[in-house]
NUFIMAR-216116 format. One record per atom (N, C-alpha, C, O): x, y, z; residue in three letters; residue number from 0; chain; atom name. Coordinates in pm, 1 decimal, padded with zeros to 6 digits, m for minus. Layout:
N
+----------+----------+----------+-----+-----+----+----+
|     east |    north |       up |  aa |   i | ch | at |
+----------+----------+----------+-----+-----+----+----+
|        X |        Y |        Z | ALA | NUM |  A | CA |
...
+----------+----------+----------+-----+-----+----+----+
***
This chain:
97
+----------+----------+----------+-----+-----+----+----+
|     east |    north |       up |  aa |   i | ch | at |
+----------+----------+----------+-----+-----+----+----+
| m01185.6 |  14157.8 |  11919.2 | UNK |   0 |  A |  N |
| m01291.2 |  14124.3 |  11821.1 | UNK |   0 |  A | CA |
| m01287.6 |  14152.9 |  11667.2 | UNK |   0 |  A |  C |
| m01361.2 |  14208.6 |  11585.8 | UNK |   0 |  A |  O |
| m01139.0 |  14073.6 |  11665.8 | UNK |   1 |  A |  N |
| m01123.5 |  14058.0 |  11469.7 | UNK |   1 |  A | CA |
| m01257.0 |  13992.7 |  11482.8 | UNK |   1 |  A |  C |
| m01299.6 |  13905.3 |  11558.3 | UNK |   1 |  A |  O |
| m01321.0 |  14077.1 |  11365.3 | UNK |   2 |  A |  N |
| m01416.3 |  13959.6 |  11269.5 | UNK |   2 |  A | CA |
| m01544.4 |  13969.1 |  11365.9 | UNK |   2 |  A |  C |
| m01600.0 |  13860.3 |  11351.1 | UNK |   2 |  A |  O |
| m01591.6 |  14017.7 |  11424.1 | UNK |   3 |  A |  N |
| m01739.0 |  13962.0 |  11514.9 | UNK |   3 |  A | CA |
| m01787.7 |  14077.4 |  11528.4 | UNK |   3 |  A |  C |
| m01704.3 |  14162.6 |  11498.1 | UNK |   3 |  A |  O |
| m01883.2 |  14118.7 |  11559.5 | UNK |   4 |  A |  N |
| m01985.5 |  14226.6 |  11531.1 | UNK |   4 |  A | CA |
| m02070.9 |  14234.1 |  11702.5 | UNK |   4 |  A |  C |
| m02123.2 |  14139.4 |  11761.2 | UNK |   4 |  A |  O |
| m02063.1 |  14342.9 |  11737.9 | UNK |   5 |  A |  N |
| m02145.5 |  14340.6 |  11875.1 | UNK |   5 |  A | CA |
| m02293.5 |  14434.4 |  11879.8 | UNK |   5 |  A |  C |
| m02287.4 |  14541.5 |  11819.5 | UNK |   5 |  A |  O |
| m02396.6 |  14407.7 |  11933.1 | UNK |   6 |  A |  N |
| m02522.6 |  14499.4 |  11908.0 | UNK |   6 |  A | CA |
| m02556.1 |  14453.0 |  12046.9 | UNK |   6 |  A |  C |
| m02580.3 |  14346.6 |  12103.9 | UNK |   6 |  A |  O |
| m02543.7 |  14621.6 |  12084.9 | UNK |   7 |  A |  N |
| m02536.2 |  14680.8 |  12209.8 | UNK |   7 |  A | CA |
| m02730.3 |  14764.8 |  12224.9 | UNK |   7 |  A |  C |
| m02801.5 |  14795.7 |  12129.3 | UNK |   7 |  A |  O |
| m02756.2 |  14775.7 |  12337.8 | UNK |   8 |  A |  N |
| m02882.4 |  14884.5 |  12351.3 | UNK |   8 |  A | CA |
| m02781.1 |  15034.7 |  12383.3 | UNK |   8 |  A |  C |
| m02664.1 |  15072.4 |  12390.4 | UNK |   8 |  A |  O |
| m02925.8 |  15083.5 |  12395.5 | UNK |   9 |  A |  N |
| m02915.5 |  15253.4 |  12361.7 | UNK |   9 |  A | CA |
| m02758.4 |  15297.0 |  12515.8 | UNK |   9 |  A |  C |
| m02645.0 |  15345.0 |  12515.6 | UNK |   9 |  A |  O |
| m02888.0 |  15222.1 |  12651.9 | UNK |  10 |  A |  N |
| m02803.3 |  15226.7 |  12762.1 | UNK |  10 |  A | CA |
| m02706.0 |  15197.5 |  12798.2 | UNK |  10 |  A |  C |
| m02675.3 |  15249.4 |  12905.5 | UNK |  10 |  A |  O |
| m02591.0 |  15091.2 |  12727.9 | UNK |  11 |  A |  N |
| m02550.7 |  14951.7 |  12746.0 | UNK |  11 |  A | CA |
| m02412.2 |  15115.6 |  12756.9 | UNK |  11 |  A |  C |
| m02408.2 |  15229.8 |  12710.9 | UNK |  11 |  A |  O |
| m02332.4 |  15037.1 |  12836.4 | UNK |  12 |  A |  N |
| m02204.7 |  15151.8 |  12830.4 | UNK |  12 |  A | CA |
| m02115.0 |  15080.4 |  12695.3 | UNK |  12 |  A |  C |
| m02099.7 |  14971.3 |  12640.5 | UNK |  12 |  A |  O |
| m02066.7 |  15230.5 |  12684.4 | UNK |  13 |  A |  N |
| m01935.6 |  15159.2 |  12604.3 | UNK |  13 |  A | CA |
| m01783.7 |  15098.0 |  12634.4 | UNK |  13 |  A |  C |
| m01755.4 |  15158.4 |  12737.9 | UNK |  13 |  A |  O |
| m01697.4 |  15033.8 |  12611.1 | UNK |  14 |  A |  N |
| m01624.4 |  15023.5 |  12641.0 | UNK |  14 |  A | CA |
| m01507.5 |  15089.1 |  12672.4 | UNK |  14 |  A |  C |
| m01475.4 |  15142.5 |  12566.3 | UNK |  14 |  A |  O |
| m01405.5 |  15123.1 |  12775.0 | UNK |  15 |  A |  N |
| m01323.4 |  15181.3 |  12748.4 | UNK |  15 |  A | CA |
| m01228.9 |  15189.2 |  12586.4 | UNK |  15 |  A |  C |
| m01249.5 |  15299.2 |  12535.2 | UNK |  15 |  A |  O |
| m01158.9 |  15123.5 |  12522.1 | UNK |  16 |  A |  N |
| m01080.0 |  15137.7 |  12389.8 | UNK |  16 |  A | CA |
| m01155.9 |  15162.8 |  12324.2 | UNK |  16 |  A |  C |
| m01117.4 |  15251.5 |  12247.9 | UNK |  16 |  A |  O |
| m01288.6 |  15122.3 |  12300.7 | UNK |  17 |  A |  N |
| m01418.0 |  15177.2 |  12149.5 | UNK |  17 |  A | CA |
| m01355.6 |  15315.3 |  12145.7 | UNK |  17 |  A |  C |
| m01306.7 |  15378.9 |  12239.0 | UNK |  17 |  A |  O |
| m01368.6 |  15350.7 |  12008.7 | UNK |  18 |  A |  N |
| m01343.5 |  15433.3 |  11937.3 | UNK |  18 |  A | CA |
| m01479.2 |  15510.1 |  11858.3 | UNK |  18 |  A |  C |
| m01496.4 |  15489.6 |  11738.2 | UNK |  18 |  A |  O |
| m01576.9 |  15603.0 |  11939.3 | UNK |  19 |  A |  N |
| m01706.7 |  15599.2 |  11888.0 | UNK |  19 |  A | CA |
| m01688.8 |  15711.7 |  11695.0 | UNK |  19 |  A |  C |
| m01635.1 |  15822.5 |  11695.7 | UNK |  19 |  A |  O |
| m01739.1 |  15654.5 |  11574.7 | UNK |  20 |  A |  N |
| m01781.2 |  15702.5 |  11443.2 | UNK |  20 |  A | CA |
| m01871.7 |  15749.6 |  11421.1 | UNK |  20 |  A |  C |
| m01967.4 |  15690.0 |  11470.5 | UNK |  20 |  A |  O |
| m01900.1 |  15849.2 |  11357.9 | UNK |  21 |  A |  N |
| m02005.5 |  15945.3 |  11338.1 | UNK |  21 |  A | CA |
| m02032.8 |  15938.1 |  11139.0 | UNK |  21 |  A |  C |
| m02129.7 |  15964.3 |  11067.8 | UNK |  21 |  A |  O |
| m01901.8 |  15892.9 |  11112.6 | UNK |  22 |  A |  N |
| m01962.5 |  15846.5 |  10932.4 | UNK |  22 |  A | CA |
| m01887.2 |  15748.5 |  10927.0 | UNK |  22 |  A |  C |
| m01841.2 |  15685.0 |  11021.9 | UNK |  22 |  A |  O |
| m01862.9 |  15723.1 |  10756.0 | UNK |  23 |  A |  N |
| m01802.4 |  15583.9 |  10709.0 | UNK |  23 |  A | CA |
| m01691.3 |  15610.0 |  10707.9 | UNK |  23 |  A |  C |
| m01629.5 |  15518.9 |  10762.9 | UNK |  23 |  A |  O |
| m01584.6 |  15739.2 |  10651.9 | UNK |  24 |  A |  N |
| m01504.1 |  15757.5 |  10669.1 | UNK |  24 |  A | CA |
| m01429.1 |  15721.4 |  10795.7 | UNK |  24 |  A |  C |
| m01346.4 |  15635.2 |  10825.4 | UNK |  24 |  A |  O |
| m01464.9 |  15780.1 |  10833.0 | UNK |  25 |  A |  N |
| m01447.2 |  15841.2 |  10993.5 | UNK |  25 |  A | CA |
| m01399.5 |  15664.8 |  11027.7 | UNK |  25 |  A |  C |
| m01285.2 |  15620.6 |  11038.9 | UNK |  25 |  A |  O |
| m01512.2 |  15600.7 |  11036.9 | UNK |  26 |  A |  N |
| m01520.5 |  15420.3 |  11068.8 | UNK |  26 |  A | CA |
| m01418.9 |  15322.2 |  11025.0 | UNK |  26 |  A |  C |
| m01378.4 |  15220.9 |  11082.1 | UNK |  26 |  A |  O |
| m01369.3 |  15402.0 |  10850.5 | UNK |  27 |  A |  N |
| m01350.0 |  15292.5 |  10773.4 | UNK |  27 |  A | CA |
| m01143.0 |  15343.2 |  10853.3 | UNK |  27 |  A |  C |
| m01061.2 |  15254.9 |  10879.4 | UNK |  27 |  A |  O |
| m01121.4 |  15458.1 |  10867.3 | UNK |  28 |  A |  N |
| m01038.8 |  15503.0 |  10895.9 | UNK |  28 |  A | CA |
| m00988.8 |  15464.4 |  11037.1 | UNK |  28 |  A |  C |
| m00866.5 |  15450.8 |  11033.4 | UNK |  28 |  A |  O |
| m01028.7 |  15446.9 |  11133.5 | UNK |  29 |  A |  N |
| m01039.6 |  15372.3 |  11293.0 | UNK |  29 |  A | CA |
| m00996.6 |  15221.6 |  11284.8 | UNK |  29 |  A |  C |
| m00909.3 |  15151.0 |  11335.5 | UNK |  29 |  A |  O |
| m01108.9 |  15205.6 |  11188.9 | UNK |  30 |  A |  N |
| m01078.6 |  15042.9 |  11155.1 | UNK |  30 |  A | CA |
| m00940.6 |  15004.8 |  11127.1 | UNK |  30 |  A |  C |
| m00887.1 |  14920.1 |  11198.7 | UNK |  30 |  A |  O |
| m00876.8 |  15059.1 |  11029.4 | UNK |  31 |  A |  N |
| m00762.2 |  15063.1 |  10941.0 | UNK |  31 |  A | CA |
| m00638.2 |  15041.7 |  11092.5 | UNK |  31 |  A |  C |
| m00564.0 |  14950.3 |  11128.3 | UNK |  31 |  A |  O |
| m00673.5 |  15193.4 |  11151.0 | UNK |  32 |  A |  N |
| m00632.8 |  15164.5 |  11328.8 | UNK |  32 |  A | CA |
| m00625.1 |  15086.3 |  11413.1 | UNK |  32 |  A |  C |
| m00559.2 |  15095.6 |  11516.6 | UNK |  32 |  A |  O |
| m00708.7 |  14978.3 |  11369.5 | UNK |  33 |  A |  N |
| m00678.9 |  14848.5 |  11459.2 | UNK |  33 |  A | CA |
| m00857.4 |  14897.6 |  11582.0 | UNK |  33 |  A |  C |
| m00943.0 |  14827.7 |  11636.1 | UNK |  33 |  A |  O |
| m00838.6 |  15013.8 |  11575.1 | UNK |  34 |  A |  N |
| m00950.0 |  15048.4 |  11657.3 | UNK |  34 |  A | CA |
| m01074.5 |  14956.2 |  11662.7 | UNK |  34 |  A |  C |
| m01091.8 |  14903.2 |  11552.9 | UNK |  34 |  A |  O |
| m01132.8 |  14933.4 |  11721.0 | UNK |  35 |  A |  N |
| m01281.9 |  14873.5 |  11799.0 | UNK |  35 |  A | CA |
| m01356.2 |  15002.1 |  11761.0 | UNK |  35 |  A |  C |
| m01309.0 |  15104.5 |  11810.3 | UNK |  35 |  A |  O |
| m01474.2 |  15016.7 |  11674.8 | UNK |  36 |  A |  N |
| m01507.1 |  15062.8 |  11663.8 | UNK |  36 |  A | CA |
| m01690.8 |  15040.7 |  11659.1 | UNK |  36 |  A |  C |
| m01757.6 |  14957.5 |  11597.7 | UNK |  36 |  A |  O |
| m01731.2 |  15148.2 |  11747.3 | UNK |  37 |  A |  N |
| m01856.6 |  15200.3 |  11807.4 | UNK |  37 |  A | CA |
| m01936.0 |  15266.7 |  11726.3 | UNK |  37 |  A |  C |
| m01890.0 |  15380.9 |  11729.3 | UNK |  37 |  A |  O |
| m02043.3 |  15265.9 |  11642.7 | UNK |  38 |  A |  N |
| m02178.0 |  15359.9 |  11566.1 | UNK |  38 |  A | CA |
| m02283.7 |  15303.0 |  11636.9 | UNK |  38 |  A |  C |
| m02311.1 |  15186.4 |  11665.2 | UNK |  38 |  A |  O |
| m02352.7 |  15440.9 |  11666.0 | UNK |  39 |  A |  N |
| m02482.9 |  15460.2 |  11680.7 | UNK |  39 |  A | CA |
| m02587.6 |  15483.9 |  11567.6 | UNK |  39 |  A |  C |
| m02602.6 |  15575.4 |  11486.6 | UNK |  39 |  A |  O |
| m02653.0 |  15370.1 |  11591.7 | UNK |  40 |  A |  N |
| m02764.7 |  15336.0 |  11502.9 | UNK |  40 |  A | CA |
| m02918.4 |  15432.4 |  11491.6 | UNK |  40 |  A |  C |
| m02964.9 |  15467.9 |  11599.9 | UNK |  40 |  A |  O |
| m02967.2 |  15458.6 |  11410.0 | UNK |  41 |  A |  N |
| m03040.0 |  15554.6 |  11398.7 | UNK |  41 |  A | CA |
| m03231.2 |  15508.0 |  11417.2 | UNK |  41 |  A |  C |
| m03242.1 |  15427.5 |  11324.7 | UNK |  41 |  A |  O |
| m03313.3 |  15513.4 |  11455.8 | UNK |  42 |  A |  N |
| m03407.7 |  15519.4 |  11539.4 | UNK |  42 |  A | CA |
| m03502.7 |  15427.9 |  11454.7 | UNK |  42 |  A |  C |
| m03576.4 |  15337.9 |  11495.0 | UNK |  42 |  A |  O |
| m03482.2 |  15474.2 |  11324.8 | UNK |  43 |  A |  N |
| m03605.6 |  15375.7 |  11217.2 | UNK |  43 |  A | CA |
| m03522.0 |  15284.6 |  11219.6 | UNK |  43 |  A |  C |
| m03403.8 |  15279.0 |  11253.6 | UNK |  43 |  A |  O |
| m03600.8 |  15206.7 |  11176.8 | UNK |  44 |  A |  N |
| m03548.2 |  15038.0 |  11149.6 | UNK |  44 |  A | CA |
| m03452.5 |  15048.7 |  11037.1 | UNK |  44 |  A |  C |
| m03329.5 |  15048.6 |  11032.0 | UNK |  44 |  A |  O |
| m03586.3 |  15062.0 |  10910.9 | UNK |  45 |  A |  N |
| m03467.4 |  15095.3 |  10777.4 | UNK |  45 |  A | CA |
| m03370.6 |  15050.6 |  10819.7 | UNK |  45 |  A |  C |
| m03309.4 |  14948.7 |  10851.4 | UNK |  45 |  A |  O |
| m03371.4 |  15236.5 |  10806.6 | UNK |  46 |  A |  N |
| m03239.5 |  15346.4 |  10856.2 | UNK |  46 |  A | CA |
| m03150.1 |  15252.0 |  10922.2 | UNK |  46 |  A |  C |
| m03049.4 |  15235.2 |  10853.4 | UNK |  46 |  A |  O |
| m03149.5 |  15179.1 |  11038.2 | UNK |  47 |  A |  N |
| m03059.8 |  15128.9 |  11119.2 | UNK |  47 |  A | CA |
| m02962.1 |  15044.7 |  11035.3 | UNK |  47 |  A |  C |
| m02839.7 |  15051.0 |  11024.0 | UNK |  47 |  A |  O |
| m03096.3 |  14927.3 |  10955.0 | UNK |  48 |  A |  N |
| m03041.9 |  14801.4 |  10919.6 | UNK |  48 |  A | CA |
| m02935.1 |  14845.3 |  10757.0 | UNK |  48 |  A |  C |
| m02844.0 |  14779.5 |  10706.7 | UNK |  48 |  A |  O |
| m02988.6 |  14965.3 |  10717.0 | UNK |  49 |  A |  N |
| m02922.2 |  15000.8 |  10634.0 | UNK |  49 |  A | CA |
| m02767.9 |  15053.6 |  10665.3 | UNK |  49 |  A |  C |
| m02672.9 |  15011.5 |  10599.3 | UNK |  49 |  A |  O |
| m02755.2 |  15133.1 |  10754.0 | UNK |  50 |  A |  N |
| m02653.2 |  15210.0 |  10866.6 | UNK |  50 |  A | CA |
| m02548.5 |  15061.4 |  10896.1 | UNK |  50 |  A |  C |
| m02425.9 |  15064.4 |  10884.7 | UNK |  50 |  A |  O |
| m02615.5 |  14957.4 |  10928.9 | UNK |  51 |  A |  N |
| m02550.2 |  14872.8 |  11016.2 | UNK |  51 |  A | CA |
| m02482.6 |  14794.4 |  10936.3 | UNK |  51 |  A |  C |
| m02397.1 |  14724.2 |  10990.3 | UNK |  51 |  A |  O |
| m02502.6 |  14782.8 |  10772.4 | UNK |  52 |  A |  N |
| m02471.2 |  14700.1 |  10691.1 | UNK |  52 |  A | CA |
| m02348.6 |  14802.3 |  10649.8 | UNK |  52 |  A |  C |
| m02239.9 |  14744.5 |  10650.3 | UNK |  52 |  A |  O |
| m02344.2 |  14906.6 |  10623.0 | UNK |  53 |  A |  N |
| m02314.7 |  14951.1 |  10597.8 | UNK |  53 |  A | CA |
| m02154.5 |  15053.7 |  10696.9 | UNK |  53 |  A |  C |
| m02051.4 |  15098.2 |  10646.4 | UNK |  53 |  A |  O |
| m02177.9 |  15055.5 |  10771.4 | UNK |  54 |  A |  N |
| m02065.6 |  15060.3 |  10847.1 | UNK |  54 |  A | CA |
| m01987.2 |  14934.3 |  10906.4 | UNK |  54 |  A |  C |
| m01892.8 |  14932.7 |  10985.5 | UNK |  54 |  A |  O |
| m02064.4 |  14814.5 |  10835.6 | UNK |  55 |  A |  N |
| m02015.0 |  14663.1 |  10899.9 | UNK |  55 |  A | CA |
| m01926.1 |  14676.4 |  10795.1 | UNK |  55 |  A |  C |
| m01813.7 |  14643.9 |  10833.1 | UNK |  55 |  A |  O |
| m01929.4 |  14721.7 |  10641.0 | UNK |  56 |  A |  N |
| m01871.1 |  14702.0 |  10580.2 | UNK |  56 |  A | CA |
| m01724.8 |  14766.4 |  10606.1 | UNK |  56 |  A |  C |
| m01611.4 |  14721.2 |  10590.0 | UNK |  56 |  A |  O |
| m01769.6 |  14879.2 |  10648.7 | UNK |  57 |  A |  N |
| m01650.1 |  14989.9 |  10685.8 | UNK |  57 |  A | CA |
| m01572.3 |  14983.5 |  10760.4 | UNK |  57 |  A |  C |
| m01492.3 |  15076.6 |  10769.5 | UNK |  57 |  A |  O |
| m01558.9 |  14828.1 |  10878.1 | UNK |  58 |  A |  N |
| m01523.0 |  14774.5 |  10981.0 | UNK |  58 |  A | CA |
| m01554.2 |  14749.3 |  11103.4 | UNK |  58 |  A |  C |
| m01499.8 |  14672.9 |  11183.1 | UNK |  58 |  A |  O |
| m01685.3 |  14847.4 |  11120.8 | UNK |  59 |  A |  N |
| m01686.9 |  14926.7 |  11276.8 | UNK |  59 |  A | CA |
| m01741.7 |  14799.8 |  11312.9 | UNK |  59 |  A |  C |
| m01781.3 |  14727.3 |  11221.6 | UNK |  59 |  A |  O |
| m01751.6 |  14755.9 |  11447.7 | UNK |  60 |  A |  N |
| m01780.6 |  14627.7 |  11528.2 | UNK |  60 |  A | CA |
| m01919.3 |  14616.7 |  11622.5 | UNK |  60 |  A |  C |
| m01998.5 |  14529.9 |  11659.4 | UNK |  60 |  A |  O |
| m01900.4 |  14740.3 |  11635.4 | UNK |  61 |  A |  N |
| m02039.3 |  14722.4 |  11776.9 | UNK |  61 |  A | CA |
| m02126.4 |  14844.1 |  11753.9 | UNK |  61 |  A |  C |
| m02109.7 |  14963.9 |  11731.2 | UNK |  61 |  A |  O |
| m02216.2 |  14768.3 |  11768.2 | UNK |  62 |  A |  N |
| m02372.9 |  14865.3 |  11734.5 | UNK |  62 |  A | CA |
| m02406.4 |  14875.5 |  11860.7 | UNK |  62 |  A |  C |
| m02394.4 |  14798.8 |  11956.3 | UNK |  62 |  A |  O |
| m02471.6 |  15032.2 |  11842.0 | UNK |  63 |  A |  N |
| m02561.9 |  15069.8 |  11949.5 | UNK |  63 |  A | CA |
| m02706.6 |  15106.5 |  11903.7 | UNK |  63 |  A |  C |
| m02728.8 |  15227.1 |  11892.7 | UNK |  63 |  A |  O |
| m02812.0 |  15016.6 |  11874.3 | UNK |  64 |  A |  N |
| m02881.0 |  15032.0 |  11840.3 | UNK |  64 |  A | CA |
| m02998.5 |  15066.8 |  11969.7 | UNK |  64 |  A |  C |
| m02962.4 |  15082.7 |  12086.3 | UNK |  64 |  A |  O |
| m03184.2 |  15077.2 |  11911.9 | UNK |  65 |  A |  N |
| m03290.7 |  15056.2 |  11996.9 | UNK |  65 |  A | CA |
| m03373.4 |  14903.3 |  12021.5 | UNK |  65 |  A |  C |
| m03391.3 |  14826.5 |  11926.9 | UNK |  65 |  A |  O |
| m03405.3 |  14882.1 |  12117.0 | UNK |  66 |  A |  N |
| m03441.0 |  14741.4 |  12090.5 | UNK |  66 |  A | CA |
| m03521.2 |  14733.8 |  12000.1 | UNK |  66 |  A |  C |
| m03465.2 |  14688.6 |  11900.2 | UNK |  66 |  A |  O |
| m03632.7 |  14756.7 |  11982.5 | UNK |  67 |  A |  N |
| m03692.4 |  14726.6 |  11832.6 | UNK |  67 |  A | CA |
| m03626.8 |  14686.2 |  11741.4 | UNK |  67 |  A |  C |
| m03678.3 |  14608.3 |  11661.1 | UNK |  67 |  A |  O |
| m03523.8 |  14718.5 |  11730.7 | UNK |  68 |  A |  N |
| m03471.9 |  14696.8 |  11557.5 | UNK |  68 |  A | CA |
| m03357.0 |  14618.9 |  11584.7 | UNK |  68 |  A |  C |
| m03285.4 |  14601.4 |  11486.1 | UNK |  68 |  A |  O |
| m03316.2 |  14563.2 |  11698.1 | UNK |  69 |  A |  N |
| m03183.8 |  14456.1 |  11725.4 | UNK |  69 |  A | CA |
| m03197.3 |  14358.5 |  11673.9 | UNK |  69 |  A |  C |
| m03094.2 |  14303.5 |  11635.2 | UNK |  69 |  A |  O |
| m03321.3 |  14294.6 |  11650.4 | UNK |  70 |  A |  N |
| m03280.7 |  14165.1 |  11590.7 | UNK |  70 |  A | CA |
| m03307.8 |  14182.8 |  11456.8 | UNK |  70 |  A |  C |
| m03250.7 |  14091.2 |  11397.7 | UNK |  70 |  A |  O |
| m03376.4 |  14266.9 |  11364.8 | UNK |  71 |  A |  N |
| m03307.1 |  14369.8 |  11270.7 | UNK |  71 |  A | CA |
| m03197.8 |  14376.1 |  11238.9 | UNK |  71 |  A |  C |
| m03171.1 |  14267.4 |  11187.7 | UNK |  71 |  A |  O |
| m03123.9 |  14431.3 |  11237.4 | UNK |  72 |  A |  N |
| m02942.0 |  14497.3 |  11255.8 | UNK |  72 |  A | CA |
| m02872.3 |  14361.1 |  11300.5 | UNK |  72 |  A |  C |
| m02757.4 |  14360.9 |  11256.5 | UNK |  72 |  A |  O |
| m02902.9 |  14237.3 |  11377.2 | UNK |  73 |  A |  N |
| m02809.4 |  14115.6 |  11357.2 | UNK |  73 |  A | CA |
| m02806.8 |  14023.4 |  11287.3 | UNK |  73 |  A |  C |
| m02728.5 |  13929.1 |  11276.6 | UNK |  73 |  A |  O |
| m02975.9 |  14076.0 |  11192.7 | UNK |  74 |  A |  N |
| m02977.0 |  13995.1 |  11051.5 | UNK |  74 |  A | CA |
| m02868.2 |  14082.9 |  10953.9 | UNK |  74 |  A |  C |
| m02768.3 |  14021.3 |  10916.8 | UNK |  74 |  A |  O |
| m02879.9 |  14187.4 |  10922.4 | UNK |  75 |  A |  N |
| m02799.4 |  14211.2 |  10834.2 | UNK |  75 |  A | CA |
| m02612.2 |  14252.9 |  10888.0 | UNK |  75 |  A |  C |
| m02520.5 |  14260.3 |  10806.2 | UNK |  75 |  A |  O |
| m02601.9 |  14266.0 |  10981.2 | UNK |  76 |  A |  N |
| m02475.2 |  14189.3 |  11009.5 | UNK |  76 |  A | CA |
| m02444.7 |  14090.9 |  11004.0 | UNK |  76 |  A |  C |
| m02335.3 |  14070.0 |  10951.5 | UNK |  76 |  A |  O |
| m02540.7 |  13951.7 |  11065.5 | UNK |  77 |  A |  N |
| m02463.4 |  13866.4 |  11018.8 | UNK |  77 |  A | CA |
| m02409.9 |  13853.6 |  10833.6 | UNK |  77 |  A |  C |
| m02297.6 |  13836.4 |  10786.1 | UNK |  77 |  A |  O |
| m02535.5 |  13869.4 |  10770.9 | UNK |  78 |  A |  N |
| m02532.4 |  13833.9 |  10606.9 | UNK |  78 |  A | CA |
| m02418.7 |  13972.2 |  10571.2 | UNK |  78 |  A |  C |
| m02395.2 |  13961.2 |  10450.9 | UNK |  78 |  A |  O |
| m02358.8 |  14066.9 |  10614.2 | UNK |  79 |  A |  N |
| m02281.1 |  14134.0 |  10545.7 | UNK |  79 |  A | CA |
| m02143.8 |  14076.1 |  10603.9 | UNK |  79 |  A |  C |
| m02041.6 |  14123.2 |  10554.2 | UNK |  79 |  A |  O |
| m02127.3 |  13959.4 |  10724.3 | UNK |  80 |  A |  N |
| m02017.5 |  13941.1 |  10764.4 | UNK |  80 |  A | CA |
| m02048.2 |  13812.9 |  10683.4 | UNK |  80 |  A |  C |
| m01938.4 |  13768.1 |  10650.4 | UNK |  80 |  A |  O |
| m02129.7 |  13746.7 |  10644.0 | UNK |  81 |  A |  N |
| m02088.8 |  13643.7 |  10546.9 | UNK |  81 |  A | CA |
| m02070.7 |  13738.0 |  10381.5 | UNK |  81 |  A |  C |
| m02018.5 |  13663.0 |  10299.1 | UNK |  81 |  A |  O |
| m02081.2 |  13785.0 |  10361.8 | UNK |  82 |  A |  N |
| m02050.4 |  13838.3 |  10208.5 | UNK |  82 |  A | CA |
| m01890.9 |  13900.0 |  10262.0 | UNK |  82 |  A |  C |
| m01807.1 |  13874.5 |  10175.6 | UNK |  82 |  A |  O |
| m01849.3 |  13951.6 |  10346.1 | UNK |  83 |  A |  N |
| m01720.7 |  13945.1 |  10351.7 | UNK |  83 |  A | CA |
| m01633.2 |  13827.5 |  10387.9 | UNK |  83 |  A |  C |
| m01515.3 |  13821.6 |  10422.6 | UNK |  83 |  A |  O |
| m01716.5 |  13745.3 |  10371.4 | UNK |  84 |  A |  N |
| m01588.1 |  13600.3 |  10455.0 | UNK |  84 |  A | CA |
| m01573.5 |  13595.2 |  10578.5 | UNK |  84 |  A |  C |
| m01480.7 |  13521.3 |  10611.2 | UNK |  84 |  A |  O |
| m01633.5 |  13649.3 |  10671.7 | UNK |  85 |  A |  N |
| m01579.6 |  13629.8 |  10795.9 | UNK |  85 |  A | CA |
| m01644.7 |  13466.3 |  10874.3 | UNK |  85 |  A |  C |
| m01584.8 |  13390.5 |  10950.6 | UNK |  85 |  A |  O |
| m01784.7 |  13455.7 |  10819.3 | UNK |  86 |  A |  N |
| m01833.8 |  13393.3 |  10908.8 | UNK |  86 |  A | CA |
| m01940.1 |  13297.3 |  10748.6 | UNK |  86 |  A |  C |
| m01981.4 |  13338.2 |  10640.1 | UNK |  86 |  A |  O |
| m01944.4 |  13157.5 |  10822.0 | UNK |  87 |  A |  N |
| m02038.5 |  13102.3 |  10718.8 | UNK |  87 |  A | CA |
| m02223.3 |  13112.4 |  10726.3 | UNK |  87 |  A |  C |
| m02302.9 |  13122.1 |  10819.7 | UNK |  87 |  A |  O |
| m02236.0 |  13105.0 |  10591.0 | UNK |  88 |  A |  N |
| m02398.9 |  13154.6 |  10566.4 | UNK |  88 |  A | CA |
| m02459.7 |  13074.0 |  10642.8 | UNK |  88 |  A |  C |
| m02403.6 |  12967.3 |  10667.9 | UNK |  88 |  A |  O |
| m02529.2 |  13089.1 |  10673.4 | UNK |  89 |  A |  N |
| m02684.4 |  13048.5 |  10792.2 | UNK |  89 |  A | CA |
| m02720.7 |  12923.5 |  10712.5 | UNK |  89 |  A |  C |
| m02711.0 |  12817.6 |  10774.5 | UNK |  89 |  A |  O |
| m02763.5 |  12917.9 |  10576.9 | UNK |  90 |  A |  N |
| m02832.9 |  12820.4 |  10502.2 | UNK |  90 |  A | CA |
| m02764.4 |  12824.0 |  10362.4 | UNK |  90 |  A |  C |
| m02746.9 |  12931.0 |  10304.0 | UNK |  90 |  A |  O |
| m02726.6 |  12705.8 |  10311.0 | UNK |  91 |  A |  N |
| m02678.7 |  12703.0 |  10175.1 | UNK |  91 |  A | CA |
| m02796.6 |  12654.2 |  10118.3 | UNK |  91 |  A |  C |
| m02876.4 |  12595.8 |  10191.6 | UNK |  91 |  A |  O |
| m02822.8 |  12670.1 |  09987.4 | UNK |  92 |  A |  N |
| m02899.4 |  12548.8 |  09910.1 | UNK |  92 |  A | CA |
| m02829.5 |  12650.0 |  09761.8 | UNK |  92 |  A |  C |
| m02800.2 |  12767.4 |  09739.2 | UNK |  92 |  A |  O |
| m02828.1 |  12488.9 |  09672.9 | UNK |  93 |  A |  N |
| m02807.5 |  12468.4 |  09582.1 | UNK |  93 |  A | CA |
| m02928.4 |  12471.2 |  09463.8 | UNK |  93 |  A |  C |
| m03041.9 |  12428.5 |  09485.0 | UNK |  93 |  A |  O |
| m02892.3 |  12517.9 |  09360.7 | UNK |  94 |  A |  N |
| m03031.9 |  12536.8 |  09233.1 | UNK |  94 |  A | CA |
| m02952.5 |  12502.8 |  09155.7 | UNK |  94 |  A |  C |
| m02842.6 |  12551.7 |  09129.8 | UNK |  94 |  A |  O |
| m03031.7 |  12370.3 |  09092.0 | UNK |  95 |  A |  N |
| m03020.0 |  12328.5 |  08981.0 | UNK |  95 |  A | CA |
| m03109.8 |  12334.5 |  08902.8 | UNK |  95 |  A |  C |
| m03212.0 |  12275.4 |  08937.6 | UNK |  95 |  A |  O |
| m03111.7 |  12394.7 |  08788.5 | UNK |  96 |  A |  N |
| m03251.7 |  12350.6 |  08719.1 | UNK |  96 |  A | CA |
| m03296.9 |  12278.0 |  08599.7 | UNK |  96 |  A |  C |
| m03417.2 |  12263.0 |  08578.3 | UNK |  96 |  A |  O |
+----------+----------+----------+-----+-----+----+----+
***
């Protein structure tokens, strides 16, 4: 699962090898150990998007989120993966002045 993020729903089961993290330092430590880190995001959409980006930066790979926030969370994760260099941007523009 290296370099790939997964968004799952609140009722979806966790895989046996996944490690649950509840803080950024814990997520970072587990990711450094090579574990697949799963985090449960808040129900508020704004908080979920911010938390997803921060946890992805720390190394989390699986994000449990409410169904209503899944699209926004996915966009935040895609952006974070682009910033980390794990995937190419969805759209590139060249600005010429």
